N, C-alpha and C positions, 0 to 999 in steps of 0.2 A: 480394804477387801480385795482379795486376789481376783485375777481375771476369771478363773473357773467358778468362783463363788458368785461373781457378778452375773454370770450367765443364769444362775439359779434365782437370783433375788431381784434383779433390776427391771425385768420386763413383765408386764401384765400380772403384777402382784407377786412375781417371783416363782420361777420354775426350778426345781431341784437340779443342781449339777449332779452328774453321776446318776441320772435317772436310769431305772431298769436294773440297778444293782442293790446289794444289801448295804451299801455305804451311805445311802441318802438318809437324812434325818427326818424325823416325823414332822418337825416344825416347818421345814422347807417344803416337804411333800404336801402339806395341807394348803400351801399357797398356790400350788399348781392347778391349772384348769383340770376338771374331772376327766376330760378326754385324754389329756396327756398322762394323767396318772394311770388310766386304763391301758394306754399304749405302752407305758413303761413296764407294766406287768406282762403285757403280751410279748415284749421283747425277750423277757426272761423265759417265758413258756416256750416260745419258738426255739430258743437256744437249747433249753434243757430237754424238750420233748422231741424236737425234730432235727436238732443239730444245725439250725440255721443261725449264722452269725452275721449281723449287719455291720458294714463299714460305711456309714454315711460320710461323704467327703465333700469338700469344696474343690472343684476342678482346678488343677494346677496349683494346689497348696502344698508347699514343702512339709508343713507340719503333718498333714494327712498322709503324705507319701511315706514319711518315717513311721507313722503309726501303722499303716497298711503292711509295711515290710515286717514290722515287729509282730503283728498279728499272724501273718502267714508263717513266719519262722516258729512261732510258738504253737499254733494250732495244727500246722501241717495238714491243711484241709484236703479233702478228696476232690473238691471242685472249687474253682474261683469263677464266679459269674459277675460280669462287668456290664454296666450300662453302656449301650452302644448298639446301633443297628445289627441285627443278628446275621446279616450277610457278611459282616466283618470277620466272622469266625474263621472263614477259609483263609484269611490273610494272616492269621496268627503265626504260621511258620516264617513268613517274611518279617513280621514284627519282631520275632525272636532271633532273627539272623544276626550273626556277630558283626556284620558290616552295616547294620541299620543304626544310624546315629541320629538321635533327636536334636532339634525339633523336626518332627515329621507329621504327616496328617493322612488320614484315610479320607478319600474324596468320593462322595456319592453325587450322581447327577440326577436331577429331577426327572421322574418318569422311568428311571433305569431299573428300579426294583420291580420284581415280579410278585404278584399276589397269589400266584398259583400255589396251591397247597397250604396256604396260610390259615385256612379255616375261618377267615374273617367274614365270609359271607359275600354274596353277590352285591349286596348294597354297598358295602365298603369299597369293593373293587370298582363299582360303577362310579362312586363319588370320586375316587382317585383318577379314573379315566376322564371324567368330566372336567375336573379342575386342571388337568395337564400342567404340572408344575414347571417352573423355569429356573434356571440358574443351577447352583451347585451347593452342596453342604459339606463343610469341613469338620472332621473329628480330629482336632490337633492333639498331639502328645509331646510333651517336653520331658526332659530328664527328671523333673520334679513333679510330674503329673502322677497322682495316685494310681490311675489306670495303667500307666506305663510300668510303674513299680510292681503293681499287682500281677501283670503279665510275666515279668522277669522273675519275681520271687516265687510266684505260683509254679512256674515251669521248673525252678530249681528244686522244689520239694515234690515234684511229680504230680502235681494237681492237674485235674482236667480243667481246661480253660475254654470259656465261651462268652460271646456277647449275646445279650438276651433282650435287647430293646426292639421296638417295632421298626421295620424296614423304612429307610428314608423314602424309597419309591412308593410305599403305600400311603405316605402322608399326603394330605391335600395341598394344593397350591397355597392356600391361606396358612396352613401350618408351616410349610416350608418358608414362606415369606417372613413369618414371625421369627424364624431362626436367624434372620439377618437384620431384623429391625430393632430400633431402640424404642423402649416404652416411654411415652411422654412423661415429663417430670410431673410428679404429684405434689400438691401443696404440702409443705412440711416434710418432704422426703428429700434427703440429700441427693444431689445429682451424682451418678456413679462415674461420669466421664470427666475426670480431672478436678472434681470439686475439692476445694481446700488446698490444692497444690498450685493453683494458678497456671496450670499447664507447664510448670517448670520442668517436668520430667521429659517433655518432648522438645524443650528448648523453644517453646512458643509462649506468647503472652496470653493467649486466649485459653479458656478452661475446658473447651469441649473439642472433641475430635469427630470428624464426620465418619460414620460407619461405612465400610466398603460394601456396597450392595451386592457384589459378586461373592464375597467371602461370607457365607452363611455358616455359623457355627451350630453344631448339633449339641452343644453343651450350654445352652443359654441359661443365665442366672438372673434374668430380669426380675423375677418375683422376689428374690432375696434382696436385690438392689432397691426395690420399692416397697418393701414391707413396712407397715406402720409400726409393728412391734420392734423391728430392728432400728427404725428411725427413732423410736422412743428411747431405746437403749443407747443410741448414739448421743442423744441429748443428755441422758443420765451420766454418761461417761465423759462428756465433753469431747467426743470424737466428731470429725467433720463429715464422715460418710460411712457407709457400711463396710468399705474396705479397711478403714482404720479400726472400726469395731472388731472386725475379724482379726486383725493384727493384735489388738489389745488382748483378746480372749484366747487366741490360739497360737499365732505365729510367734508371740513373745515368750512362749514357754521354753525353758531350758531343754537342751537335747535329751537329757535323761528322762524328763517328764513326758516327752513325746512317745517314748517307747512303752509307757503305760497306756497301751492302746484301748483298754476297756474304758478308762476314765475319759480319754480323748474322744472316743466315739459316742459315749453317753452324753458328753457335753455338746458335741456337734449336733446330735439328735435333738436335744432340748432346744438349741439355738434355731435349728431349721424348722422344727415342728411348730414353734411359735409363729414363724413367718408363714407357714402353711395355713394356719388358722385365719389369716387375714383375707383369704380368697374364697369366693363362693364356688359352688360346684359348677354352675353354668360357665363361669370364666375358664375353669380348668378343662371343662369338656370342649369349649370352643377352640382352644389352642392345641388340642390333641393330647394333653397331659394324661387324662384318664385312660384313653385308649392305649397309650404307651405303657402306663402302669399296669393295665390289665394284661398286656403281653408279658411284661417282666415278671409279674406275680405268677402267671401260668408257667413260664419257663423255669422259675425257681422251684415250684411244686413238682413239676415233671422231673427235674434233675434229682431232687431229694428222693422221690418215690423210686426212680430208676436205680439210683445208687443203692438204696435199701434193698431192692429186689436182687440186684446183681451181687452185692457183697454183704449179706446179713451176718452179723456177729452179735450174739446175745450179750445183753448187759451194758450196751453203750447207747449214748443218745442218738436218736434218729434211727433206731433199728440197727446200729452198728455200721452204717455206711461210711462213717467219718464225717467231720464237719463240712459244711458248705459255707463259704464266705461270699457275701453279696456286696459288691462295691458299686455304689450308685451315688449320683448327686444327692446331697442331703435332703433337698426339697422333696424328693420322692419317697424317702424312707418311711414317713408316717403312713402314707397311703399303702405301701407294700406290707407293712406290719399289720395294719387293720384288715387288709384283704386276706392275708394268709392266716390270720388268727381267727377269722370268722366274726370279727366285731361288726356291729350294725353299721358303723361309719364306713366300713369297707364295701358296702353294697354297691355304690356307684362304680367301683372298679370291677367287682366280681360280675356285675350284670353285663359288662362288656365282653365277657369271656364266652365264646360259643360253647354250646353243650358238648360237642365232640372234641373240644380243644382246638388249638390253632394249627395242628398238623406239623409236618416237618418244617424246620427253619427255612425262611425265605432265602432264595438263591439269586438275589439281585447283584448287579455289577457294582464293584467298588474298586478303587485303585489306591495304591500307596504312592504318595508324592512327598517331596521335600517341603518343609514349612520353614518359616523364619520368625524371629522374635518380634519383628515389627507388627505382624498381623496377629500375634499372640497377646498383644498389649491392650488391656482394657482402655487405657487412656488414648489409644489411637483408634478406638472404635470397635474393638473386639467385644463380643457380647457375653463372654463367660470367663470365669477364672480371675486370676490375680492381675493387677496392673504391674508394670515394671518387671517383665520376665527376666531381664538381665540380673536384677537384684535378687530375685527369688531363686534363680539358678545358683547363684553364689551362696545364698543362705542354705540351700539344701546340701550343697557340697560341704559347707562348713560343719553342718550337723553330722554328716557321715564321717568326716575326719575325726570329730570329737568322739564319736561312738566306735571308731575303729572299723567302720564298714565301707570306707571309700575304696574303690578299685585301685590297683597299683598305678594306673595311669593318672589318677587324680589325687595322689597323696600330697602333692605340693600345694601350698596355699594356707590361709588362716585356719586354725583349729578352733572351732566354736564361733558362735555369733558375735561375741564381744570383740574378738580379734578381727572379725570381718568388718566391723564398723570402721576401724582405722584404715584398713586397706581401701575401702570404698572412698573415703574422704581423700586419701592420697591420690587415687586414680582419677577422681574428678578434677582435682587440682592439676595433675599432670596433663590431663586432656585439655583443660582450659588454657594452661600455659602454652601448650603446643599449638593452640589456635590464636595466640596473641593476647590472652587475658591472664596476666600474671597473678598468681596466688602465692603469697609468701609462706614460709615455714611457720611463723607465728600465727598466721591465719588458719593454717591447717591444725595447729595445736589448739587454737581457740575453738574451732569447729568440733574437734574431738571432745573437748571438755563440755561444750554446749550440748552435744548430742547425749552424752552420758547423764548430765544433769536433767535434761528434758525427760529421758527415760525414767529416771528415779522419781521425778515429779509425777509422771503419769503411771507409776507403779508397774513398770515393765522391768523384766530381768535383764534386758540389754537394749541398746539403741536400735529401734526398728526403722522401717522405711521412712515413715513420716518424721521421726526424730532426726534422721540424717538429712532429709530434705530441708527441714526447718533450720538445722545448723548451717547448711550450705547457704540458705537464703540470708541468714543473719550475718555470716562471717565472710562469705566469698563475694557477695554482690557489692560492687563499688559504685562510686558516683557515676562512672561512665557506663554503667549497666553491664551488659554481657549476657543477660538472660534472653533478651530478644522479645519480639512481639510481632503482631501483624505489620507487614510492610518493612520489617527490619531484617535485611539479609545477613548482617553480621551479628551473630549471637554466640560467641565462642564458649561462654560458660554453659549456656543452654544446650549447645551441641554436645559438650562434654558430659553433662548430666544425662542426656538422652542416650549417649553411647554406653555409659556405665549402668544406668538403671533400666534403660529400655533393651539393651543388648543388641548384638549384631549377628548372632549365630544363624546359620542356615544348615539344616540337617542333611542327611544323605540316606539313600536307600540302596540296597545291594543290587549288583548287576543281575539281570534275569529275574528280578522280583516282579510283583504284581503290577508294575507300571506297564501301561500299554506300549506296544511296539513303536507307536508314533512318538511318544515321549522319549524313548531311548534313541530313536533315530535322530531326533532334533538335538538331543544332548551331544550325540556323536558329531553331527554336522557343525554345531556351534564350537565344540572343542577343536575340531579339525582346522578351523580357520583362526584359532588362537583368541577366541573371545572368552573372557573370564566369567564362569558361572558357579564358582565355588562359594559365593556368598551372595547376599542380596543388596550389595552396595551399588548405587547407580554409577555408571562409568561413561566416559566419552571417548570415542575413537575417531581419529582424523585419518581420512583415506585419500590417496592419490590414485584413483581408479584409472585415470587416463594414462598413467605411466607404469604402474606396478600391477603385475598379474595377481599377486597374493591379495592386494587390496581389492581388486575386482571380485575375487572369490569371496572375500569377507562381505563386501557390499551386497553381493547376490544373496547370501544367506540372510543378511539383515532385511533385505527387501522381500525375500520369500516369506519370512515370518511376519513382516508387516502386512503383506498381501493377504495371508490367510487369517489375520486377526489375532495373532498370538499375544500381542501386547508386550513383546520383548524389547523392541527398540523403535526409535523414530528418527527421521532425518531432521536435523536441527538447522543446518545450513549447507549450501552447495547446490550443484545442479539437480533439479527435480524434473526428470524427463517425463514423468506422468503428468504433472501439473503444468509443465512447460515454463518453469521459472528458474532463473539463475543459470541458464545454460552456458553463459560465458565464464563461469567460475571453474577453477581448476580443482580445488580441494573440496571435500565434503566432510561434515561432522555428523556422527550418529551418537545418540545417547541410548544406552541399553541397560537392562537390569533383569536378572533372572529371579523371579519371585514365585511363590506358590500359585499365584494367579496365572502365571504363564503356563505352568503345568496343568492347571485346571482348564484353561481354555483349550489346550492341546487335547486333553481328555475329551472335551466336548466335540472335538473334531474327528475322533477315532472312526466314526461311522463313514467318513469320507475317504479313508485310506490309512494304511499302516505306515506310510512314509511321508515325509514332508513334500516330496515331489508329487506323490499321488494326491495329497490333499490340495495342492496348488492346481493340479490338472482339474480336479473336481470343481474347484472354485472358478476356473476359467470356463468350464462348461456351463456352470450356473450363470455366469455373467453373459455368456453368449445367448443362453436361453432367454434371459430377461430382456436383452436388447432386441432379440429377434421376435419378442412377443410370444414365446412358447413356454415360458417358465415363470414361476412366481417366487422362487426362493431368493432370499437376500444374499448379496455377494459381499462378504466382509473384505474391506480393504481395497476393492476394485475401484470404487469411486466413480462408477459409470452412470449412476442415476437410474431411475426407473422409467418404464414406459417404452414407446417405440424407439427403434434404433435411430441414432443420428450419426452424422459423419464424425463430429467431434467426440462423441462418446465411444465410438468404435476405434478412433485413432488413439484415444486414451488407453483402450484395452490393448491395442497393438503395442503401445509404449510399455504398458505394464508387463506384457508377455515377454518383451525383450529384456526389460530391467531384471526380471526374475529368472532369466536364462531359459525360458521355455519357447525358444524360437521354433522348435519342431512343430509347434501347434499353431503357427501363424497361418498356414494355408486356409484353414476353415474361417478364421477371423477376417482374413484379407478378402476371401470370397464374399462374405457378408458385407464387408466395407464397400467393395466394388458395386454390389447391388444397391446399397444405400446411397452411393454417390449419384445414382440415377433417379432416386426418389426423394431425397432430402431437399425441401424447398427453402431451407433457411441458409441464406448466404453467410451469415455469421458463423454458423456451425461448420460449413464447408471450408471457409477460410481458416478458422481456428484449427480444424483438423489437419488441413494441409500444412500449416506452419508447424504443427506438432510432428507430423511425419518428416518434414524437412529437417527439423531438429534432430530426429532420430538418425537420419542419414549422416548428419555431421558428426554424431557421436557413435558411429558404427563400430569403430575400433574399441572404444571404451566399453561398449555394450557387447562386444563379441558378435556383432551382427553383420560382418562383412558379406556373408553369403546372401543377405537379404537387401543389400544396398540398391541393386538395380530395381528390385520390386518396389522399394520405398519411393524411388524417383518416379517410377511409372504411376504410382498412386497419386503423387503430387501433380503430375501432368493431367491425370484424369480429373483431379479436383479443380484444376485451373479451367479445364473445359466446362465443368459444371458451373463454376463461378461466372464464366462468360455468359452463360445462359441465364443466370439469376441476377446479373447486375441491373437489368432494367427494372426489377422490382423495387429498387431503392428509390426510384423516381416517385413512387406512390406512397412514400413513408408518411405516416401521420406525425403531427407536430410533437406529440409526446414521445415518439420513438426516434426522433431525429438524432439525439445524442448517440444512441446505440448504432444507428446507421452510419454516422460519421466515424465512429470507432472502427466499424467493419471496413470502411473505405481506407482508413489509415493502415489497418492490418493487411488489407489486400495489396496496397502499394508496397508495404514491406515485403510481403510474400513474392511479389513480382520481381523485386530487386534480388532477393536471395535466390530465387529459382533461376534467374539469369546467370548467377555466379556458380550455381551447382552443376553437376554433371561429371562426365568422365573426361573432362578436358576439351570437349567439343565446343566449337565457337558459339553455337547457339544456346548453350546451357540446357536446362531442363524445360521440356514442354514448350518449345519455341512457338509452334503454331497456336497452342492454347493461350500463351501469354499475349501474342499478337491479337487474338480474338478478344481477350479481356480489355486490352488497351483501347481497341476500337469501340467496344461497347461503352467504356467509360467516357470516351470523347463524345459519343452519340448522346449519352445521357447528359453530359455537361452542356451541350448545345440545345437541349430540349427545353423550351420555355415553360413547359408544364411540370418540370422537375420540382420536387419539394424545395422551398427556399434555402433551408440550411444545408441540404445535400448539394444543391447547386453552388452555394458559396464555397463549400469544402472542395468540390470538384474543381472549381475555378482556381482556388489557391494551390491545390496540389498540381494542377496542370501547369501553373506558372512556375512553381519551384522545380518542376521536372523539365522545364524548357519547352513545353508543348503549347503554352499560351503566351503570346508576345505582350510586351509592356502596355502598348496602347489598347489592346483588347481587354487586359485586366482592368485598366482604369475606366474604360468605357462601360464595361459590365458593372463595375462597382458603382459608378455614378448613376447608371441607369436603375440599378436596384435601390439606390438610396435617394432618388430624386424627390423633389418636394411633393410631387403628386402621388408618390407611392404610399401604400398602406404602412403605417409605422410598425405594426406588429410583424408584417412580412419582411420589411426592410431589416429589422433587428434580427430576425431569424436568419436571414441571409448573411448579415455581418457576423452573427455567432458562428455560422459554419466556416466562414473565412478564418476567423480568429482561432477556432478549434483546430483546423487543419494546418494553418501556417501563421501563428500569432505574431511572428516578427515582421511580417510584410508591412504592417502599418508603420514600422520604424524605418525600414529600409527603402520604402517606396514613397517619396514625397507626394506624388500625385494621389496615391491612395489615402494618405493622411489628410490631404486637402479635401478629398471627396467625403470622407467620413466626417470631418470637421464641419463642412458646409451643411451636410445633411442633418447633423445634430443641432446646429444653430437654427435651422429652418423649422424645427419642431416647435409647435405651440406648447405652452406650459402643461396643460392637461395631458396632451399626447406624450410629452417627454416623461411625465411622472408615470404614465401607464406602462411605458416600455423600460423604465429605469431598472427594475429587477433583472430583466433579461440582458440589459446592457452591462450591468455589473458582472453577471455571470460570464458574459462573452469575454470581458477583459481579464477574468481570472486565469485565463490560459497563458498570460504573460508571466515570465519569471520575475521575481522581485526586482532584479536589476533593470529589467526591461520596463517594468512599471515605473520605476524611478525616472528612466530616460523619457518615457512618454509624458509623464507629469511635467517634466521640465519644458518639453516642447509646447505642451498645452499652456503652461504659464507664460512662456514667451509670446505665444500667439495672442493671448488675451490681455497682455500688458501687466500681468501680476508680477510681483517680485518673486524671483526664483527661490530665494532663500527662505521664503515663507511656505513653500510647498511641503517640505518635510518636517515642519514644526510638530513636535510631539509634546503634548501636555500631560504631565504626570499628576494625577489627582489621587489623594489618599481617601480613605473611607471617611475621615473627618471632614475633608473638603466637600465631598459629595453630600454629607449630612447637612453641612452649613448651607450649601447651595439650595438644597431642597427646602430648608426652613425659610430662606429668603424668598424663594419662589412662591411658597404658600402665603407668606406675609404680603408679597406684592399682589397676589391674586385677591386677597381679602381687601386690600386698599382699593383696588380697581372696582371690585364689586360694591364697596361702600359708596364709591363716587358715581355709581351707575354706569361704569365702563366695563362691565364684565364681558360684554360681547367682544372686546378687544382680544381677549384670550380664549374665547369660546367656553367660558366657565358657566356655572349655574346662574341662571338669570339673564343669560345673554339674549339680546334682542336681535333676531336675524332678519327683521323686516328691512328691506332695502330702502334707503333714503331717510332712515330715522336714526338719530344719534342717541 
C-alpha cells in the first residue's frame, strides 16, 4: 500500500486520501468519520463558491514547501494569507528583501503587542494585562519553510500578502508559556524528541533534548506529536514516532508527485484532521487555539469579501476576486473550514468572534532577527517543525534542482532525493574522518546499499532521514564507538552526524531592516573588534589586554555585552577584576557565540537605549539605585546583590564600571561608596572592597583607568581608616562565626602589606596613618583577654610571623591557653585559630609543638573525644607534606615506628564484604555465649559489675 493510501486506510477505520476531491472512492469514504466527510465536502464548497483554497502544511516541511509553490504558480491567487501574528505583516518588505537569507525569525516580546483596535473586547485585554507575559516568541523561517516559500512565490505573482493570526502580545502568559513548553509524554505516544534515533543526530547518547525556555516558538506542533490517531498509525506502519510517519507519508514522495498540490494538501488535511479529533474543546480553548482560529477565520472572510467588493468579475468563483490561498499549520485547517462553512462544529470558533469584527490588524512590535539551525531542530528542543533541519534543507534543494526550479546560485549539488542520499553518507564519513573516526570507502558503499534496501523494505521511493541514520548506525559505528554519550567528550561520528543532519547555517537580515537600532549597534561594535558573528559556532579568543590595545578593546566589548546580559560571551580564564580572581594572570580567554538568543535578549533591552553604551549606562543606574535602596529593578550582569549598599558591593560596581570602559560615570558611584564607608559595619565587606579597589589600581593601565588611579588609592586609605574602627568588633565574634572572622583577619593582613607597597613611590605607601591605626588596633585586640579564643589565636600567630610577637611570648601564650586547667573547647578553638592563621608554626617552633603535645596528652578520654572533630579540622590547614612531617614527629615522640605512620591498606569490595560477614558471625557467637555486651549488641547487659 502506498504512503498516500495508508493515510486513508490505516487510522480510525480509514480516512480517504484525497478527501475533498472527486478522486476519492466510495469504499474509502464510507470508512471516514462523518465529521471528516462533511468537512471534505465543505472544502470543495469553499473553493468553488468563495474561491478559498486551503494549504494545510507542516511547519518547515520541504514537501509542503514544494506543494505551496506549485499551488501559487498555478492558481496565481489574489491574496496569500499565512498563519502568523498579524503584526508581522508590516515586516513583509524586509522578509522579501533580496539580502534576507534564511534561517531567520520574527521575534515578538511578551506584552509588546497592542490590543487597541483589535475588537477583542475589554475582557480579553484585561486578561492579557493581568497575565503580563514574560520571555519571547520566535516565528522561524527556513529556506524550506512553506510560509517562506508562500511569501516569495506569492510576491512573484503579485498576490496580496498578509499574516492573519492573533497577536503574540494579546496572548496570555499561560498561552505564551505553552509556546515554549514540551507536552509530557503520554502512554503509548512516541516521544517526539529524539525517539528512535537514540540521539544520534546530535552526537549524544541520550534521546531527549532540553527545550530552551527562552526560545518560544509560535509554530508549536505538540498536538500532532501526541495524537493517539497518529500514534496508532505509527504502530500500523512500524514507524518510531510521528516524524517518521510524516516522512513515510509525505516527505518520501518523488519530486514530481509533490507538485500535485491538490492531492498533497488533501492528504495532509486528512492526516491532521484525524489528530484534531483527539482533543476536546476545553483543551483547545485553554491554550488559546480557538481564539487564534477565530481571528484567522475572521481575517480570511474579511479578505475574501473585500477582494470581491474591490474587483468584481462575473462568472468566476468567489465573485470574481480571484483565489485566496490560506497557508496554515494543518492542525488548524479543520477548525477554519468548519467555521467558514457554517458547520455546527465550527460554533466554538465563531462564538469567539466579536459582533463588530476584530477591527484593524494589531500593530504590536516585532523584529526581524537572524536564526540558526541549532534552534530550529526538534531534536534539540524546538517545539515545531521537522527535526534535522540540515537534512531537510538539502532535501528541499534537491527537489528544486530535479524540478528545474533552483535559483542559479543553488544549481550545484545532487539532483533529486536519490542522489542526495549518497552525498549525505559521504559527507558524514568525511566529517567523522576529519575528527579522527575513520570510515572506509567499503563502509560508505555498504551504508548506501543498506539505506536503499531499507527504503525499499519500508515502501519508500528513496532513502529518507531515518533510513540514512539507520545505515550510518549499522555501517559506520565501530567497536571504539564514535557516536558518544553523556560524559563522553570525544564523539567524532556523532559530531559529524550533527553537522550534516542538524546543520550549522545562520541566516542574515538586510541592513536597515526591522531590527532595532540596538541590535545593529551591537553587530557593528562586535565586528569592529574582529569577533566572528557570521555563524552560530562557539569560539574562543585569547587576549593579552595588558600589552595590546586592540585586545583591550575586544575585552571591553565582550565585558559590556556580559554586563548587560546579552549572553554573547563569558570569561573562561584569566584576571576577573569584578570577582577579584586570577589578578596575577597575564592572558585571558573568552568563549563567545552569536545566536538568535543574543539578538532576542538585545531586543528585550531596547527600552533601555538604542546603543550598547546607552543600555550599559541604564544598567549602571539600576545597580546604583538598588544599592542605594531607591530602586527595585534587577541588574543583569552587575553581580552586586540586593538590599542595602555595602562597601564590597559598591567596589564590585566600581570594578564593573572600569572593566566596561564607563569610567566617566565613576563620580556618582564613588560618592555613594565614600558614604557607605562611613556606615558599613561589616569589616569583611570593607576589607574585601578595599582589596578589590587596590587590585583595580594595579590594573589601571590594562583597564585604561590611569586618570582614576589617585582616587582609587584615596578610597583604599579611607577603607583602612574604617577598618581600624571596626577591628575591635572581631573580639566579640561568636564561635560559629570565628572561621569567617579569621578569614577577614588574613585578608586584612594581606591588604596592609599590599597598601604599604602601593602609592606614587612615596616611602609611606598608601594610607600610612590609617595602616598604623589598623596595626595598633590589632595589637590591642591581641592582648585583650576577652577576645574570642579563635580570633586571639589567629592574632597571636599573625603577630609572630610579622615579627611583632617574640618567641617567648608566643610559647607562653600558647601554653597558657592550652594549660591543663583550661576549658578543652576554648583551648581547641584557640589552637584552631593559630593553625588557620599560621599552620606551619607547629613544625618550625619546637616549644609550640611541645606545648600542644603536652596539652593534648593531659586531656581525659571523654574530653579528648569531645574536642576531636575540632582538632581534626584545625590540622586540616596543614599541607599534605606538612601533615606527613608532623606525623613523623608525633611517631618519634610516642615511640611508634615511623615506617608504620604512612601505611595504606588497600581493600577491595570483596574484602569489605568478607570482613562484614566475619564481623556478623563473631557477634552472633558472642551473643550465643552471653557476651553480647562486649560489643554492645542486642542483649548486652550494661549493669556495672555483672558479667
